[in-house]
C-alpha positions as CSV (number, residue, x, y, z in Angstrom):
1,M,310.5,38.1,140.9
2,I,310.9,35.9,138.2
3,K,306.6,37.3,137.3
4,R,307.7,41.1,137.3
5,L,310.6,40.4,135.7
6,A,307.9,39.0,132.6
7,Q,305.3,41.2,133.1
8,S,307.7,44.0,132.6
9,Y,309.1,42.3,129.9
10,R,305.7,42.1,128.3
11,E,304.9,45.9,128.8
12,M,307.2,47.2,127.7
13,K,307.3,44.7,124.7
14,T,303.0,46.2,124.1
15,L,304.7,49.7,124.6
16,G,307.8,49.1,121.6
17,R,310.0,50.2,124.4
18,G,312.5,47.8,123.8
19,R,313.8,46.1,126.9
20,P,313.6,46.8,131.0
21,R,316.2,48.9,132.7
22,F,318.2,47.4,135.7
23,K,317.9,48.8,139.0
24,K,320.1,49.6,141.3
25,C,320.0,48.0,145.1
26,K,318.0,51.3,147.0
27,Q,316.1,51.8,144.0
28,H,314.2,48.3,145.3
29,K,311.1,49.9,147.0
30,G,309.9,46.5,147.4
31,M,309.9,42.3,147.1
32,T,306.9,39.9,146.9
33,F,307.5,36.5,148.5
34,R,304.9,33.4,147.6
35,G,303.6,32.3,151.2
36,E,305.2,28.6,151.7
37,Q,308.8,30.7,151.1
38,C,309.1,32.5,153.9
39,P,308.5,30.6,156.7
40,I,306.5,32.0,160.2
41,E,307.2,30.5,163.6
42,K,306.7,31.9,167.0
43,V,309.3,33.5,169.4
44,C,309.3,31.7,173.1
45,D,310.8,35.0,174.9
46,K,310.3,34.5,178.4
47,Q,312.2,38.1,178.8
48,K,309.7,39.8,176.6
49,Q,306.2,38.2,177.7
50,K,304.5,41.4,179.1
51,R,304.5,42.9,175.8
52,N,300.6,43.2,174.6
53,H,301.3,41.0,171.1
54,P,303.4,38.0,170.7
55,T,306.9,37.9,168.5
56,Y,307.1,36.2,165.4
57,K,310.4,35.7,163.2
58,I,310.0,34.8,159.5
59,R,311.9,34.0,157.1
60,L,313.3,36.2,154.1
61,N,315.6,35.6,152.1
62,G,317.8,33.7,154.8
63,R,317.7,36.2,157.2
64,W,315.2,36.1,160.5
65,Y,313.3,39.5,160.7
66,R,311.6,39.8,164.3
67,F,307.5,41.4,164.6
68,A,304.3,41.7,166.7
69,L,301.9,40.3,165.4
70,H,298.3,42.5,166.6
71,R,296.8,40.2,164.6
72,A,295.7,36.9,164.6
73,I,296.6,35.2,161.5
74,Q,293.4,33.4,160.2
75,G,293.4,32.4,156.9
76,E,296.7,30.2,155.2
77,I,299.3,33.1,154.0
78,R,299.1,33.5,150.1
79,Q,301.5,36.8,149.5
80,V,304.2,38.4,151.6
81,Y,305.4,41.8,149.9
82,V,308.1,43.7,151.5
83,T,308.6,47.1,151.3
84,R,311.2,50.4,152.1
85,D,310.6,53.9,152.2
86,A,312.1,56.8,152.0
87,L,313.7,56.4,155.5
88,G,315.6,53.1,155.2
89,D,313.0,51.6,157.3
90,M,310.7,47.7,156.1
91,Y,307.6,47.0,156.2
92,I,306.7,43.6,156.4
93,T,302.5,43.0,154.5
94,L,301.1,39.5,154.8
95,T,298.3,38.1,152.6
96,E,296.1,36.3,153.3
97,D,293.0,33.8,152.2
98,Y,290.6,34.6,154.8
99,A,288.1,38.0,154.1
100,E,287.5,39.9,157.5
101,I,283.9,40.4,158.0
102,K,282.4,42.0,161.4
103,I,278.6,42.2,161.2
104,E,277.0,45.3,162.9
105,P,273.6,45.7,163.8
106,K,271.5,47.7,160.9
107,T,271.2,51.7,160.5
108,G,268.5,51.4,158.5
109,K,269.6,54.7,157.4
110,A,271.3,56.2,153.3
111,E,273.4,60.0,153.4
112,G,274.4,61.5,150.2
113,F,277.7,63.7,150.6
114,D,279.3,66.3,148.8
115,M,282.9,67.0,148.5
116,G,284.4,70.3,149.4
117,I,287.4,72.0,149.9
118,K,287.0,73.7,153.1
119,D,284.4,70.7,154.7
120,F,286.3,67.6,153.4
121,L,282.4,65.8,153.1
122,I,279.0,68.0,154.3
123,G,276.5,65.4,154.5
124,S,272.9,66.0,153.5
125,D,271.7,65.9,157.3
126,G,273.7,69.1,157.1
127,H,276.7,67.4,159.7
128,R,280.2,68.5,157.8
129,Y,283.2,66.7,158.0
130,T,286.3,69.4,158.4
131,S,290.4,68.3,156.9
132,P,292.6,69.2,159.1
133,M,294.8,69.6,156.1
134,F,297.8,68.1,157.4
135,Y,299.8,69.2,153.9
136,K,299.0,72.9,155.2
137,Q,299.6,72.4,158.7
138,N,303.8,71.1,157.7
139,A,304.4,73.5,154.5
140,K,306.2,75.6,157.4
141,K,308.3,72.3,158.7
142,L,309.4,71.5,155.0
143,T,309.6,74.4,153.5
144,T,312.9,74.5,156.6
145,A,314.5,70.9,155.9
146,Q,314.5,71.8,152.4
147,Q,316.1,74.5,152.4
148,D,318.7,73.6,154.6
149,Y,318.7,69.9,152.2
150,S,319.3,71.7,149.1
151,R,322.4,74.5,151.3
152,K,324.0,71.0,151.8
153,V,327.3,69.7,149.9
154,K,326.1,67.3,147.3
155,G,327.1,63.8,148.3
156,S,328.1,64.5,152.1
157,N,326.4,63.6,154.7
158,N,325.3,65.9,156.5
159,Q,323.1,66.4,153.1
160,E,321.6,62.8,153.8
161,R,320.7,63.6,157.6
162,E,318.5,66.3,155.5
163,R,317.5,64.4,152.9
164,K,315.9,61.7,155.7
165,N,314.5,64.8,157.8
166,V,312.5,66.0,154.0
167,A,310.9,61.7,154.0
168,R,310.4,61.8,158.0
169,I,308.1,65.0,157.9
170,H,306.4,64.1,154.0
171,K,305.9,60.5,156.6
172,K,304.4,61.6,159.0
173,T,302.2,63.9,157.1
174,A,300.9,60.7,155.5
175,N,300.2,58.4,157.9
176,Q,298.3,62.0,159.5
177,R,296.2,61.7,156.3
178,T,295.8,58.1,156.6
179,D,294.3,57.6,160.1
180,H,292.1,60.1,159.7
181,H,290.8,58.1,156.5
182,W,290.3,55.2,158.8
183,K,288.4,57.0,161.4
184,L,285.9,58.5,158.9
185,A,285.1,55.3,157.3
186,I,284.5,53.8,160.2
187,E,282.6,56.6,161.5
188,L,280.5,56.4,157.9
189,C,280.4,52.7,157.3
190,Q,278.9,52.8,161.8
191,K,276.4,55.6,161.3
192,F,275.0,54.7,157.8
193,D,273.8,51.5,155.8
194,I,274.0,53.5,152.4
195,L,276.3,56.2,151.4
196,F,276.1,58.1,148.1
197,F,278.9,60.0,146.3
198,E,279.7,62.2,143.2
199,D,281.7,60.8,140.8
200,L,284.6,63.7,140.0
201,N,287.2,64.5,137.9
202,L,289.5,65.3,140.7
203,E,292.3,65.7,138.1
204,G,290.4,68.4,137.2
205,M,290.1,69.9,140.0
206,K,293.7,69.6,140.4
207,R,294.2,72.4,137.9
208,L,292.1,75.4,139.6
209,W,292.8,74.5,143.0
210,G,296.2,72.0,143.0
211,K,297.6,71.5,146.6
212,Q,293.7,71.4,148.2
213,V,292.7,68.9,146.7
214,S,296.0,66.6,146.8
215,D,295.9,67.8,150.0
216,L,292.3,65.7,150.7
217,A,293.4,63.0,148.6
218,F,289.5,62.2,147.5
219,G,290.7,59.6,145.5
220,E,292.4,57.6,148.6
221,F,289.9,58.7,151.1
222,M,287.0,56.9,148.0
223,Q,289.3,53.4,148.6
224,K,289.3,53.6,152.3
225,M,285.5,53.2,152.3
226,K,284.4,50.7,150.3
227,W,287.1,48.3,151.9
228,Q,285.1,49.4,155.1
229,A,282.1,48.8,153.2
230,K,282.7,45.4,151.7
231,K,284.0,44.4,156.0
232,R,281.2,45.6,157.4
233,I,278.2,45.2,154.4
234,R,277.7,48.5,153.8
235,A,276.7,50.1,150.5
236,V,278.2,52.8,148.6
237,L,277.3,54.1,145.3
238,K,278.5,56.7,143.2
239,I,276.3,59.0,141.2
240,G,276.6,60.2,137.2
241,R,279.6,63.6,137.0
242,W,277.5,64.8,134.7
243,T,274.3,64.9,137.6
244,P,273.2,68.8,138.6
245,T,273.7,68.9,141.9
246,T,275.0,72.2,142.8
247,K,273.1,74.4,140.6
248,C,269.4,73.1,141.8
249,C,267.0,73.2,144.3
250,S,266.4,70.3,146.1
251,V,263.1,71.0,147.3
252,C,260.9,72.1,144.0
253,N,264.0,71.2,141.7
254,H,264.4,74.2,139.6
255,H,267.8,74.7,138.1
256,H,269.3,77.9,138.6
257,K,271.8,78.5,135.5
258,D,273.1,82.3,137.0
259,L,274.4,80.3,140.6
260,T,278.6,81.2,140.6
261,L,280.9,79.9,143.1
262,A,280.3,82.6,145.3
263,D,277.3,82.1,146.2
264,R,277.8,79.9,149.0
265,N,273.2,80.7,150.5
266,W,270.7,81.6,148.2
267,T,267.1,81.6,147.7
268,C,265.6,79.5,145.0
269,L,263.4,81.8,142.8
270,S,260.6,78.9,142.0
271,C,259.6,78.0,145.6
272,H,261.6,81.4,147.2
273,T,263.7,78.3,149.9
274,H,266.6,79.7,151.5
275,L,269.2,76.8,150.9
276,D,273.1,76.0,151.6
277,R,274.7,74.7,148.6
278,D,277.1,72.4,150.0
279,P,273.9,71.1,151.8
280,N,271.5,71.3,149.0
281,A,274.4,69.6,147.0
282,A,274.4,66.6,149.6
283,M,270.6,66.4,149.5
284,N,270.3,66.4,145.8
285,I,273.1,63.5,146.2
286,L,271.2,61.3,148.1
287,K,267.6,62.0,145.8
288,E,269.7,61.2,142.7
289,G,271.3,57.8,144.6
290,V,268.0,56.3,145.9
291,A,266.4,57.1,142.4
292,S,269.2,56.1,140.4
293,F,269.5,51.9,141.9
294,G,266.0,52.2,142.4
295,L,266.2,52.2,146.5
296,G,262.3,54.2,146.6
297,V,262.1,58.1,146.7
298,V,263.2,61.0,149.2
299,R,260.8,63.5,149.8
300,P,261.6,66.8,151.5
301,I,260.2,68.6,154.5
302,V,259.5,72.0,154.0
303,L,257.9,74.4,157.1
304,F,258.6,77.7,157.8
305,N,261.0,78.7,154.6
306,K,263.8,76.2,155.6
307,I,264.1,72.2,154.9
308,V,264.2,70.3,158.1
309,G,264.1,67.0,157.1
310,Y,263.5,64.3,154.6
311,S,262.2,61.0,154.8
312,V,262.5,58.2,152.6
313,E,260.4,55.1,150.9
314,S,262.3,52.6,150.1
315,N,261.4,47.8,150.2
316,H,265.1,48.1,150.1
317,P,266.2,45.3,152.5
318,I,268.5,47.2,153.7
319,L,267.0,50.7,154.0
320,K,263.9,50.4,155.0
321,S,261.7,53.4,155.6
322,T,263.3,55.3,157.7
323,S,263.5,59.3,158.5
324,A,266.8,61.5,159.7
325,S,266.7,65.0,160.5
326,V,268.7,68.0,158.8
């Protein structure tokens, strides 16, 4: 806490805003302790030996708290972070000096992904990863709960009960979205060795499509994607933001300036190839990523006026000469 207080004073002095303000106890959302300040002991309870995970207890500020240790501690605990959400539930996060690495067999595949609103991700192989849009699913329940909260007398117990109900819906939505992101990130890392994404202007997209972009939470997904890639020895790379991927034909590289957002399917005026907007953009992301990072050459295979596949030729240690169907 002393380190954070000193950091607050430094930041306020840099901004020229005087001293940091005093916060009440209810406004604090978390506390940080050093590892040696929080001893951990195993609880020997014969009546609760049938549990799947052993029970441990940790001492924080002179009090002991019990928790189920679902994962063994491999290294030395460096930091203990205690957080409290809007419902009053407490969470303890242990940070240790151990980097978990899962060695998995290489697939030899690279994939480009285009982000969309209707479909969360569209791969260059044509596969679409839909998003359940959890905020939209819980919008009616949230609206009803917020209306009930606004009708209660300010400061009453009934208002506090409805406030927790609103917070409970927000927590469920966030948990559903987080669970979906982790499962999708693990699935992609198990299927591909190198994954290419586009560097998007998310703030600008929020101004255009608002809650839909926020409901997807693409920035949070990329953080989880990078974490899983580091853990499983995969590569997550981004291409330039201004690279033309949507209006450029992935077969002949002809640029179509008159293409609008309503044109989901279009035919190239140069090579007369019928293209789907989203897989075509994902294919261009893959080609640009492979070329930009020096991994080889991506050559589309055109047959019967349709893109039926692509080949990747490379000497990269992760990405060998492979082929995949679209």
